[in-house]
Jmol script that loads the backbone (N, CA, C; Angstrom):
load data "model"
ATOM      1  N   UNK A   1      -5.166  -0.112   4.281  1.00  0.00           N
ATOM      2  CA  UNK A   1      -6.336  -0.885   4.575  1.00  0.00           C
ATOM      3  C   UNK A   1      -6.072  -2.316   4.131  1.00  0.00           C
ATOM      4  N   UNK A   2      -6.498  -3.226   4.966  1.00  0.00           N
ATOM      5  CA  UNK A   2      -6.296  -4.654   4.714  1.00  0.00           C
ATOM      6  C   UNK A   2      -7.640  -5.338   4.805  1.00  0.00           C
ATOM      7  N   UNK A   3      -7.972  -6.159   3.809  1.00  0.00           N
ATOM      8  CA  UNK A   3      -9.259  -6.834   3.798  1.00  0.00           C
ATOM      9  C   UNK A   3      -9.061  -8.320   3.546  1.00  0.00           C
ATOM     10  N   UNK A   4      -9.778  -9.142   4.290  1.00  0.00           N
ATOM     11  CA  UNK A   4      -9.740 -10.585   4.066  1.00  0.00           C
ATOM     12  C   UNK A   4     -10.578 -10.922   2.847  1.00  0.00           C
ATOM     13  N   UNK A   5     -10.026 -11.738   1.961  1.00  0.00           N
ATOM     14  CA  UNK A   5     -10.744 -12.177   0.766  1.00  0.00           C
ATOM     15  C   UNK A   5     -11.491 -13.461   1.093  1.00  0.00           C
ATOM     16  N   UNK A   6     -12.718 -13.576   0.643  1.00  0.00           N
ATOM     17  CA  UNK A   6     -13.502 -14.766   0.917  1.00  0.00           C
ATOM     18  C   UNK A   6     -14.058 -14.745   2.329  1.00  0.00           C
ATOM     19  N   UNK A   7     -14.603 -15.859   2.756  1.00  0.00           N
ATOM     20  CA  UNK A   7     -15.203 -15.958   4.082  1.00  0.00           C
ATOM     21  C   UNK A   7     -14.196 -16.290   5.164  1.00  0.00           C
ATOM     22  N   UNK A   8     -14.675 -16.311   6.380  1.00  0.00           N
ATOM     23  CA  UNK A   8     -13.825 -16.563   7.548  1.00  0.00           C
ATOM     24  C   UNK A   8     -13.136 -17.927   7.461  1.00  0.00           C
ATOM     25  N   UNK A   9     -13.848 -18.942   6.988  1.00  0.00           N
ATOM     26  CA  UNK A   9     -13.293 -20.284   6.953  1.00  0.00           C
ATOM     27  C   UNK A   9     -12.527 -20.625   5.691  1.00  0.00           C
ATOM     28  N   UNK A  10     -12.380 -19.669   4.800  1.00  0.00           N
ATOM     29  CA  UNK A  10     -11.711 -19.919   3.520  1.00  0.00           C
ATOM     30  C   UNK A  10     -10.231 -20.214   3.755  1.00  0.00           C
ATOM     31  N   UNK A  11      -9.729 -21.232   3.069  1.00  0.00           N
ATOM     32  CA  UNK A  11      -8.317 -21.570   3.181  1.00  0.00           C
ATOM     33  C   UNK A  11      -7.791 -21.756   1.768  1.00  0.00           C
ATOM     34  N   UNK A  12      -6.639 -21.274   1.386  1.00  0.00           N
ATOM     35  CA  UNK A  12      -5.747 -20.517   2.259  1.00  0.00           C
ATOM     36  C   UNK A  12      -6.329 -19.145   2.579  1.00  0.00           C
ATOM     37  N   UNK A  13      -5.907 -18.639   3.707  1.00  0.00           N
ATOM     38  CA  UNK A  13      -6.363 -17.311   4.123  1.00  0.00           C
ATOM     39  C   UNK A  13      -5.629 -16.259   3.294  1.00  0.00           C
ATOM     40  N   UNK A  14      -6.388 -15.509   2.519  1.00  0.00           N
ATOM     41  CA  UNK A  14      -5.812 -14.490   1.645  1.00  0.00           C
ATOM     42  C   UNK A  14      -6.404 -13.141   2.026  1.00  0.00           C
ATOM     43  N   UNK A  15      -5.559 -12.146   2.156  1.00  0.00           N
ATOM     44  CA  UNK A  15      -6.012 -10.782   2.418  1.00  0.00           C
ATOM     45  C   UNK A  15      -5.449  -9.868   1.351  1.00  0.00           C
ATOM     46  N   UNK A  16      -6.218  -8.814   1.066  1.00  0.00           N
ATOM     47  CA  UNK A  16      -5.799  -7.851   0.058  1.00  0.00           C
ATOM     48  C   UNK A  16      -5.453  -6.522   0.708  1.00  0.00           C
ATOM     49  N   UNK A  17      -4.321  -5.979   0.317  1.00  0.00           N
ATOM     50  CA  UNK A  17      -3.945  -4.631   0.717  1.00  0.00           C
ATOM     51  C   UNK A  17      -4.736  -3.714  -0.208  1.00  0.00           C
ATOM     52  N   UNK A  18      -5.738  -3.041   0.353  1.00  0.00           N
ATOM     53  CA  UNK A  18      -6.622  -2.210  -0.458  1.00  0.00           C
ATOM     54  C   UNK A  18      -6.048  -0.833  -0.726  1.00  0.00           C
ATOM     55  N   UNK A  19      -5.327  -0.296   0.250  1.00  0.00           N
ATOM     56  CA  UNK A  19      -4.791   1.058   0.064  1.00  0.00           C
ATOM     57  C   UNK A  19      -3.627   1.291   1.006  1.00  0.00           C
ATOM     58  N   UNK A  20      -2.651   2.011   0.511  1.00  0.00           N
ATOM     59  CA  UNK A  20      -1.537   2.512   1.308  1.00  0.00           C
ATOM     60  C   UNK A  20      -1.152   3.831   0.657  1.00  0.00           C
ATOM     61  N   UNK A  21      -1.002   4.859   1.470  1.00  0.00           N
ATOM     62  CA  UNK A  21      -0.692   6.167   0.910  1.00  0.00           C
ATOM     63  C   UNK A  21       0.233   6.937   1.843  1.00  0.00           C
ATOM     64  N   UNK A  22       1.144   7.672   1.246  1.00  0.00           N
ATOM     65  CA  UNK A  22       2.063   8.531   1.985  1.00  0.00           C
ATOM     66  C   UNK A  22       1.961   9.923   1.373  1.00  0.00           C
ATOM     67  N   UNK A  23       1.723  10.912   2.222  1.00  0.00           N
ATOM     68  CA  UNK A  23       1.655  12.294   1.757  1.00  0.00           C
ATOM     69  C   UNK A  23       2.963  12.664   1.053  1.00  0.00           C
ATOM     70  N   UNK A  24       2.890  13.465  -0.005  1.00  0.00           N
ATOM     71  CA  UNK A  24       4.115  13.833  -0.731  1.00  0.00           C
ATOM     72  C   UNK A  24       5.217  14.404   0.162  1.00  0.00           C
ATOM     73  N   UNK A  25       4.877  15.213   1.144  1.00  0.00           N
ATOM     74  CA  UNK A  25       5.889  15.826   2.011  1.00  0.00           C
ATOM     75  C   UNK A  25       6.581  14.810   2.912  1.00  0.00           C
ATOM     76  N   UNK A  26       5.965  13.597   3.085  1.00  0.00           N
ATOM     77  CA  UNK A  26       6.526  12.581   3.981  1.00  0.00           C
ATOM     78  C   UNK A  26       7.248  11.459   3.226  1.00  0.00           C
ATOM     79  N   UNK A  27       7.323  11.562   1.910  1.00  0.00           N
ATOM     80  CA  UNK A  27       7.956  10.493   1.126  1.00  0.00           C
ATOM     81  C   UNK A  27       9.456  10.493   1.310  1.00  0.00           C
ATOM     82  N   UNK A  28      10.053   9.335   1.055  1.00  0.00           N
ATOM     83  CA  UNK A  28      11.504   9.123   1.185  1.00  0.00           C
ATOM     84  C   UNK A  28      11.997   9.296   2.617  1.00  0.00           C
ATOM     85  N   UNK A  29      11.120   9.030   3.575  1.00  0.00           N
ATOM     86  CA  UNK A  29      11.490   9.103   4.985  1.00  0.00           C
ATOM     87  C   UNK A  29      11.197   7.790   5.707  1.00  0.00           C
ATOM     88  N   UNK A  30      10.889   6.724   4.949  1.00  0.00           N
ATOM     89  CA  UNK A  30      10.639   5.423   5.551  1.00  0.00           C
ATOM     90  C   UNK A  30       9.210   5.191   6.003  1.00  0.00           C
ATOM     91  N   UNK A  31       8.316   6.136   5.720  1.00  0.00           N
ATOM     92  CA  UNK A  31       6.922   5.992   6.145  1.00  0.00           C
ATOM     93  C   UNK A  31       6.262   4.803   5.449  1.00  0.00           C
ATOM     94  N   UNK A  32       6.458   4.676   4.143  1.00  0.00           N
ATOM     95  CA  UNK A  32       5.881   3.548   3.404  1.00  0.00           C
ATOM     96  C   UNK A  32       6.396   2.215   3.925  1.00  0.00           C
ATOM     97  N   UNK A  33       7.681   2.161   4.268  1.00  0.00           N
ATOM     98  CA  UNK A  33       8.246   0.931   4.828  1.00  0.00           C
ATOM     99  C   UNK A  33       7.576   0.585   6.153  1.00  0.00           C
ATOM    100  N   UNK A  34       7.382   1.582   6.997  1.00  0.00           N
ATOM    101  CA  UNK A  34       6.757   1.321   8.302  1.00  0.00           C
ATOM    102  C   UNK A  34       5.300   0.882   8.137  1.00  0.00           C
ATOM    103  N   UNK A  35       4.602   1.492   7.188  1.00  0.00           N
ATOM    104  CA  UNK A  35       3.225   1.075   6.928  1.00  0.00           C
ATOM    105  C   UNK A  35       3.180  -0.376   6.445  1.00  0.00           C
ATOM    106  N   UNK A  36       4.071  -0.732   5.517  1.00  0.00           N
ATOM    107  CA  UNK A  36       4.090  -2.113   5.020  1.00  0.00           C
ATOM    108  C   UNK A  36       4.458  -3.102   6.122  1.00  0.00           C
ATOM    109  N   UNK A  37       5.412  -2.735   6.973  1.00  0.00           N
ATOM    110  CA  UNK A  37       5.780  -3.607   8.090  1.00  0.00           C
ATOM    111  C   UNK A  37       4.588  -3.851   9.007  1.00  0.00           C
ATOM    112  N   UNK A  38       3.798  -2.818   9.255  1.00  0.00           N
ATOM    113  CA  UNK A  38       2.615  -2.966  10.113  1.00  0.00           C
ATOM    114  C   UNK A  38       1.552  -3.816   9.440  1.00  0.00           C
ATOM    115  N   UNK A  39       1.347  -3.631   8.143  1.00  0.00           N
ATOM    116  CA  UNK A  39       0.389  -4.466   7.413  1.00  0.00           C
ATOM    117  C   UNK A  39       0.804  -5.928   7.498  1.00  0.00           C
ATOM    118  N   UNK A  40       2.078  -6.202   7.289  1.00  0.00           N
ATOM    119  CA  UNK A  40       2.579  -7.576   7.325  1.00  0.00           C
ATOM    120  C   UNK A  40       2.460  -8.141   8.736  1.00  0.00           C
ATOM    121  N   UNK A  41       2.750  -7.323   9.744  1.00  0.00           N
ATOM    122  CA  UNK A  41       2.638  -7.771  11.139  1.00  0.00           C
ATOM    123  C   UNK A  41       1.191  -8.151  11.454  1.00  0.00           C
ATOM    124  N   UNK A  42       0.267  -7.316  11.038  1.00  0.00           N
ATOM    125  CA  UNK A  42      -1.149  -7.602  11.311  1.00  0.00           C
ATOM    126  C   UNK A  42      -1.647  -8.812  10.523  1.00  0.00           C
ATOM    127  N   UNK A  43      -1.210  -8.948   9.294  1.00  0.00           N
ATOM    128  CA  UNK A  43      -1.592 -10.123   8.509  1.00  0.00           C
ATOM    129  C   UNK A  43      -1.083 -11.389   9.195  1.00  0.00           C
ATOM    130  N   UNK A  44       0.127 -11.337   9.724  1.00  0.00           N
ATOM    131  CA  UNK A  44       0.683 -12.475  10.454  1.00  0.00           C
ATOM    132  C   UNK A  44      -0.142 -12.754  11.708  1.00  0.00           C
ATOM    133  N   UNK A  45      -0.522 -11.701  12.414  1.00  0.00           N
ATOM    134  CA  UNK A  45      -1.320 -11.837  13.629  1.00  0.00           C
ATOM    135  C   UNK A  45      -2.660 -12.534  13.319  1.00  0.00           C
ATOM    136  N   UNK A  46      -3.227 -12.238  12.153  1.00  0.00           N
ATOM    137  CA  UNK A  46      -4.494 -12.850  11.743  1.00  0.00           C
ATOM    138  C   UNK A  46      -4.293 -14.162  10.979  1.00  0.00           C
ATOM    139  N   UNK A  47      -3.070 -14.657  10.965  1.00  0.00           N
ATOM    140  CA  UNK A  47      -2.709 -15.934  10.333  1.00  0.00           C
ATOM    141  C   UNK A  47      -3.072 -15.985   8.850  1.00  0.00           C
ATOM    142  N   UNK A  48      -2.812 -14.888   8.171  1.00  0.00           N
ATOM    143  CA  UNK A  48      -3.026 -14.809   6.726  1.00  0.00           C
ATOM    144  C   UNK A  48      -1.924 -15.611   6.039  1.00  0.00           C
ATOM    145  N   UNK A  49      -2.288 -16.371   5.017  1.00  0.00           N
ATOM    146  CA  UNK A  49      -1.325 -17.169   4.262  1.00  0.00           C
ATOM    147  C   UNK A  49      -0.706 -16.394   3.104  1.00  0.00           C
ATOM    148  N   UNK A  50      -1.499 -15.478   2.519  1.00  0.00           N
ATOM    149  CA  UNK A  50      -0.998 -14.733   1.362  1.00  0.00           C
ATOM    150  C   UNK A  50      -1.614 -13.336   1.353  1.00  0.00           C
ATOM    151  N   UNK A  51      -0.789 -12.356   1.005  1.00  0.00           N
ATOM    152  CA  UNK A  51      -1.243 -10.989   0.792  1.00  0.00           C
ATOM    153  C   UNK A  51      -1.232 -10.716  -0.705  1.00  0.00           C
ATOM    154  N   UNK A  52      -2.230 -10.013  -1.188  1.00  0.00           N
ATOM    155  CA  UNK A  52      -2.290  -9.610  -2.587  1.00  0.00           C
ATOM    156  C   UNK A  52      -2.569  -8.109  -2.649  1.00  0.00           C
ATOM    157  N   UNK A  53      -2.202  -7.489  -3.756  1.00  0.00           N
ATOM    158  CA  UNK A  53      -2.498  -6.074  -3.954  1.00  0.00           C
ATOM    159  C   UNK A  53      -2.497  -5.756  -5.431  1.00  0.00           C
ATOM    160  N   UNK A  54      -3.081  -4.612  -5.748  1.00  0.00           N
ATOM    161  CA  UNK A  54      -3.060  -4.055  -7.098  1.00  0.00           C
ATOM    162  C   UNK A  54      -2.399  -2.688  -7.005  1.00  0.00           C
ATOM    163  N   UNK A  55      -1.611  -2.356  -7.990  1.00  0.00           N
ATOM    164  CA  UNK A  55      -1.016  -1.026  -8.073  1.00  0.00           C
ATOM    165  C   UNK A  55      -0.942  -0.631  -9.542  1.00  0.00           C
ATOM    166  N   UNK A  56      -0.965   0.648  -9.777  1.00  0.00           N
ATOM    167  CA  UNK A  56      -0.908   1.118 -11.164  1.00  0.00           C
ATOM    168  C   UNK A  56       0.393   0.642 -11.814  1.00  0.00           C
ATOM    169  N   UNK A  57       0.315   0.272 -13.076  1.00  0.00           N
ATOM    170  CA  UNK A  57       1.503  -0.221 -13.775  1.00  0.00           C
ATOM    171  C   UNK A  57       2.592   0.835 -13.854  1.00  0.00           C
ATOM    172  N   UNK A  58       2.217   2.110 -13.763  1.00  0.00           N
ATOM    173  CA  UNK A  58       3.228   3.162 -13.814  1.00  0.00           C
ATOM    174  C   UNK A  58       3.656   3.663 -12.425  1.00  0.00           C
ATOM    175  N   UNK A  59       3.182   3.016 -11.364  1.00  0.00           N
ATOM    176  CA  UNK A  59       3.564   3.397 -10.000  1.00  0.00           C
ATOM    177  C   UNK A  59       4.866   2.681  -9.620  1.00  0.00           C
ATOM    178  N   UNK A  60       5.960   3.113 -10.219  1.00  0.00           N
ATOM    179  CA  UNK A  60       7.246   2.442 -10.010  1.00  0.00           C
ATOM    180  C   UNK A  60       7.751   2.590  -8.580  1.00  0.00           C
ATOM    181  N   UNK A  61       7.515   3.737  -7.962  1.00  0.00           N
ATOM    182  CA  UNK A  61       7.955   3.933  -6.576  1.00  0.00           C
ATOM    183  C   UNK A  61       7.217   2.976  -5.647  1.00  0.00           C
ATOM    184  N   UNK A  62       5.913   2.847  -5.823  1.00  0.00           N
ATOM    185  CA  UNK A  62       5.135   1.918  -5.011  1.00  0.00           C
ATOM    186  C   UNK A  62       5.566   0.485  -5.234  1.00  0.00           C
ATOM    187  N   UNK A  63       5.782   0.127  -6.493  1.00  0.00           N
ATOM    188  CA  UNK A  63       6.218  -1.241  -6.796  1.00  0.00           C
ATOM    189  C   UNK A  63       7.545  -1.557  -6.120  1.00  0.00           C
ATOM    190  N   UNK A  64       8.445  -0.581  -6.058  1.00  0.00           N
ATOM    191  CA  UNK A  64       9.739  -0.797  -5.401  1.00  0.00           C
ATOM    192  C   UNK A  64       9.549  -1.074  -3.923  1.00  0.00           C
ATOM    193  N   UNK A  65       8.655  -0.336  -3.275  1.00  0.00           N
ATOM    194  CA  UNK A  65       8.379  -0.577  -1.846  1.00  0.00           C
ATOM    195  C   UNK A  65       7.782  -1.961  -1.658  1.00  0.00           C
ATOM    196  N   UNK A  66       6.844  -2.334  -2.500  1.00  0.00           N
ATOM    197  CA  UNK A  66       6.206  -3.643  -2.369  1.00  0.00           C
ATOM    198  C   UNK A  66       7.221  -4.771  -2.584  1.00  0.00           C
ATOM    199  N   UNK A  67       8.074  -4.643  -3.592  1.00  0.00           N
ATOM    200  CA  UNK A  67       9.118  -5.668  -3.830  1.00  0.00           C
ATOM    201  C   UNK A  67      10.053  -5.771  -2.631  1.00  0.00           C
ATOM    202  N   UNK A  68      10.404  -4.643  -2.058  1.00  0.00           N
ATOM    203  CA  UNK A  68      11.286  -4.615  -0.884  1.00  0.00           C
ATOM    204  C   UNK A  68      10.689  -5.428   0.269  1.00  0.00           C
ATOM    205  N   UNK A  69       9.371  -5.517   0.314  1.00  0.00           N
ATOM    206  CA  UNK A  69       8.690  -6.230   1.393  1.00  0.00           C
ATOM    207  C   UNK A  69       8.182  -7.602   0.951  1.00  0.00           C
ATOM    208  N   UNK A  70       8.784  -8.138  -0.108  1.00  0.00           N
ATOM    209  CA  UNK A  70       8.536  -9.523  -0.488  1.00  0.00           C
ATOM    210  C   UNK A  70       7.428  -9.771  -1.482  1.00  0.00           C
ATOM    211  N   UNK A  71       6.838  -8.728  -2.040  1.00  0.00           N
ATOM    212  CA  UNK A  71       5.790  -8.914  -3.034  1.00  0.00           C
ATOM    213  C   UNK A  71       6.410  -9.174  -4.399  1.00  0.00           C
ATOM    214  N   UNK A  72       5.792 -10.058  -5.159  1.00  0.00           N
ATOM    215  CA  UNK A  72       6.235 -10.361  -6.519  1.00  0.00           C
ATOM    216  C   UNK A  72       5.071 -10.172  -7.477  1.00  0.00           C
ATOM    217  N   UNK A  73       5.419  -9.858  -8.701  1.00  0.00           N
ATOM    218  CA  UNK A  73       4.425  -9.668  -9.759  1.00  0.00           C
ATOM    219  C   UNK A  73       3.716 -10.994 -10.034  1.00  0.00           C
ATOM    220  N   UNK A  74       2.381 -10.916 -10.187  1.00  0.00           N
ATOM    221  CA  UNK A  74       1.651 -12.153 -10.502  1.00  0.00           C
ATOM    222  C   UNK A  74       0.625 -11.962 -11.617  1.00  0.00           C
ATOM    223  N   UNK A  75       0.636 -10.790 -12.258  1.00  0.00           N
ATOM    224  CA  UNK A  75      -0.261 -10.598 -13.390  1.00  0.00           C
ATOM    225  C   UNK A  75      -0.599  -9.139 -13.629  1.00  0.00           C
ATOM    226  N   UNK A  76      -1.375  -8.927 -14.665  1.00  0.00           N
ATOM    227  CA  UNK A  76      -1.873  -7.599 -15.032  1.00  0.00           C
ATOM    228  C   UNK A  76      -3.387  -7.697 -15.134  1.00  0.00           C
ATOM    229  N   UNK A  77      -4.067  -6.731 -14.565  1.00  0.00           N
ATOM    230  CA  UNK A  77      -5.520  -6.674 -14.712  1.00  0.00           C
ATOM    231  C   UNK A  77      -5.843  -5.459 -15.577  1.00  0.00           C
ATOM    232  N   UNK A  78      -6.378  -5.727 -16.743  1.00  0.00           N
ATOM    233  CA  UNK A  78      -6.684  -4.674 -17.723  1.00  0.00           C
ATOM    234  C   UNK A  78      -7.832  -3.795 -17.245  1.00  0.00           C
ATOM    235  N   UNK A  79      -7.684  -2.481 -17.463  1.00  0.00           N
ATOM    236  CA  UNK A  79      -8.712  -1.487 -17.157  1.00  0.00           C
ATOM    237  C   UNK A  79      -9.265  -1.641 -15.745  1.00  0.00           C
ATOM    238  N   UNK A  80      -8.383  -1.822 -14.791  1.00  0.00           N
ATOM    239  CA  UNK A  80      -8.755  -2.058 -13.387  1.00  0.00           C
ATOM    240  C   UNK A  80      -9.295  -0.794 -12.715  1.00  0.00           C
ATOM    241  N   UNK A  81      -8.680   0.334 -13.008  1.00  0.00           N
ATOM    242  CA  UNK A  81      -9.029   1.584 -12.343  1.00  0.00           C
ATOM    243  C   UNK A  81     -10.128   2.326 -13.098  1.00  0.00           C
ATOM    244  N   UNK A  82     -10.888   3.202 -12.391  1.00  0.00           N
ATOM    245  CA  UNK A  82     -12.011   3.910 -13.015  1.00  0.00           C
ATOM    246  C   UNK A  82     -11.650   4.675 -14.288  1.00  0.00           C
ATOM    247  N   UNK A  83     -10.427   5.190 -14.364  1.00  0.00           N
ATOM    248  CA  UNK A  83     -10.002   5.933 -15.556  1.00  0.00           C
ATOM    249  C   UNK A  83      -9.530   5.011 -16.680  1.00  0.00           C
ATOM    250  N   UNK A  84      -9.596   3.689 -16.453  1.00  0.00           N
ATOM    251  CA  UNK A  84      -9.231   2.722 -17.474  1.00  0.00           C
ATOM    252  C   UNK A  84      -7.794   2.239 -17.434  1.00  0.00           C
ATOM    253  N   UNK A  85      -7.008   2.680 -16.426  1.00  0.00           N
ATOM    254  CA  UNK A  85      -5.611   2.239 -16.347  1.00  0.00           C
ATOM    255  C   UNK A  85      -5.540   0.757 -15.944  1.00  0.00           C
ATOM    256  N   UNK A  86      -4.483   0.132 -16.412  1.00  0.00           N
ATOM    257  CA  UNK A  86      -4.215  -1.254 -16.034  1.00  0.00           C
ATOM    258  C   UNK A  86      -3.572  -1.295 -14.652  1.00  0.00           C
ATOM    259  N   UNK A  87      -3.742  -2.417 -13.964  1.00  0.00           N
ATOM    260  CA  UNK A  87      -3.131  -2.607 -12.645  1.00  0.00           C
ATOM    261  C   UNK A  87      -2.184  -3.797 -12.684  1.00  0.00           C
ATOM    262  N   UNK A  88      -1.075  -3.636 -12.006  1.00  0.00           N
ATOM    263  CA  UNK A  88      -0.145  -4.730 -11.772  1.00  0.00           C
ATOM    264  C   UNK A  88      -0.619  -5.449 -10.524  1.00  0.00           C
ATOM    265  N   UNK A  89      -0.773  -6.759 -10.599  1.00  0.00           N
ATOM    266  CA  UNK A  89      -1.147  -7.547  -9.433  1.00  0.00           C
ATOM    267  C   UNK A  89       0.142  -8.098  -8.818  1.00  0.00           C
ATOM    268  N   UNK A  90       0.224  -8.004  -7.491  1.00  0.00           N
ATOM    269  CA  UNK A  90       1.393  -8.504  -6.770  1.00  0.00           C
ATOM    270  C   UNK A  90       0.914  -9.348  -5.596  1.00  0.00           C
ATOM    271  N   UNK A  91       1.754 -10.281  -5.171  1.00  0.00           N
ATOM    272  CA  UNK A  91       1.404 -11.124  -4.034  1.00  0.00           C
ATOM    273  C   UNK A  91       2.630 -11.399  -3.176  1.00  0.00           C
ATOM    274  N   UNK A  92       2.365 -11.776  -1.934  1.00  0.00           N
ATOM    275  CA  UNK A  92       3.432 -12.104  -0.979  1.00  0.00           C
ATOM    276  C   UNK A  92       2.950 -13.269  -0.135  1.00  0.00           C
ATOM    277  N   UNK A  93       3.690 -14.357  -0.158  1.00  0.00           N
ATOM    278  CA  UNK A  93       3.378 -15.484   0.707  1.00  0.00           C
ATOM    279  C   UNK A  93       3.847 -15.149   2.116  1.00  0.00           C
ATOM    280  N   UNK A  94       3.018 -15.427   3.090  1.00  0.00           N
ATOM    281  CA  UNK A  94       3.375 -15.200   4.485  1.00  0.00           C
ATOM    282  C   UNK A  94       4.113 -16.453   4.984  1.00  0.00           C
ATOM    283  N   UNK A  95       5.202 -16.232   5.646  1.00  0.00           N
ATOM    284  CA  UNK A  95       6.004 -17.340   6.152  1.00  0.00           C
ATOM    285  C   UNK A  95       5.987 -17.267   7.663  1.00  0.00           C
ATOM    286  N   UNK A  96       5.431 -18.298   8.280  1.00  0.00           N
ATOM    287  CA  UNK A  96       5.395 -18.363   9.734  1.00  0.00           C
ATOM    288  C   UNK A  96       6.293 -19.496  10.196  1.00  0.00           C
ATOM    289  N   UNK A  97       6.990 -19.238  11.247  1.00  0.00           N
ATOM    290  CA  UNK A  97       7.851 -20.264  11.819  1.00  0.00           C
ATOM    291  C   UNK A  97       6.968 -21.245  12.592  1.00  0.00           C
ATOM    292  N   UNK A  98       7.223 -22.550  12.448  1.00  0.00           N
ATOM    293  CA  UNK A  98       6.436 -23.519  13.197  1.00  0.00           C
ATOM    294  C   UNK A  98       6.669 -23.347  14.708  1.00  0.00           C
ATOM    295  N   UNK A  99       5.594 -23.558  15.459  1.00  0.00           N
ATOM    296  CA  UNK A  99       5.705 -23.465  16.909  1.00  0.00           C
ATOM    297  C   UNK A  99       6.274 -24.767  17.437  1.00  0.00           C
ATOM    298  N   UNK A 100       7.331 -24.656  18.197  1.00  0.00           N
ATOM    299  CA  UNK A 100       7.964 -25.862  18.749  1.00  0.00           C
ATOM    300  C   UNK A 100       7.489 -26.077  20.168  1.00  0.00           C
ATOM    301  N   UNK A 101       7.269 -27.337  20.539  1.00  0.00           N
ATOM    302  CA  UNK A 101       6.801 -27.650  21.905  1.00  0.00           C
ATOM    303  C   UNK A 101       7.848 -27.314  22.950  1.00  0.00           C
TER     304      UNK A 101
END
end "model"
wireframe off; spacefill off
backbone 0.3
color backbone group
């Protein structure tokens, strides 16, 4: 799930990856990579400038997928999840090629 942060006219355009999930039986088959590629493609289509997300600090497999797709650590949010776990905040700048005449 991808959600735009702020209003329609807000600049820079920032969207948050709210959720990405792969069933246990489908892991290690490239499903997470394909989901991230589609999220990035759609963010580009909507001219998003930056993607942000939160993931559990102990979700090392998820963090590896996010890093593979250009996300970098940008902070920790204490007690982010309902059970009180901390979240790692990550972000990815969107890079668009300039349109040439």
